Phi, psi and omega in degrees: 000137179250152175240138182236140174236146178227121172261122179244131174243133178285144175122168180264080185260126177301136182302324180296323177295318179292322179296323178303324181275318189266324184195083180303339180282350185296141177235158180286136179248149178294144176232166177289154178305137179088349177269156181287163179298153180225125170250137180210162178207139174269104183245025181303315182296311185282316189238351179087016178204164167255147182235144174226144182230122180224163177230161179195183178221161181055052183283155172220125179228144172214156180197168179274129179270180184309316186268013180087357178284162179270128172265137179228147181211137181229076179290140178297311175229156185199164170232133176253135170244111182260136178241122179243125180225151176283147182303324182283349177258355189299301189290316185283321189232309190300301184295313178302318179290320178298315181292327174296321178293315178301314179299319180296317179296313181295327178291324184273331185248148183253358185296158169301147186209161175212142174242125183232139177259132175051029178068004186237328192244118178284124181251328188202140171225152169227118181231125180051040176085353181263120180269135178223130176269143182234160175047058184300339178295341181267005190275016170051068172056045174082007182299332182279358181297337179282348175288144181311149186300146177220186180291000000 
C-alpha cells in the first residue's frame, strides 16, 4: 500500500526552481502531447519516497478539514510537489524526510500553500502568510512538529 502527500503552492513558479528546493535530483520525464511538464525522482533509497513536480492552471482542490467540512481552493496557477511512499517506509524515513522538504519549501517560498494526504485529508494551509495545521490526529506521532508553528 502506498501513501501520497501533495504540497501545492499557488503561483507561476518555474519547475526548476521548485526542484532545487524539493528534489535537486529530479529530471524531466516525457509526457503525452498537451500535458504539462513533469520532473520526477525515485528517492526511495535515500529519502523513503518518490517525488513528482508538475505545474498547471485553473486548479481545483478539496479535502476534509478538521471538523469534517470540505475545504476548497482554486488557484489560478500552481505547482504540485507529490510525495509517494510505501507504508513500510513512512515512519522511519518517508514522513520525516518529506516534512523536512515541505518545511524547506515553505521557508523559502511565500506563496499560499496546502499539504494534503491521499487527496482527502487537509494537513496544512498557508494563506496570506498565516500557517495553519489541520487534522492533527493524522500527524503521525508528532512528525509534523518540525513544520513552522501554526494554529
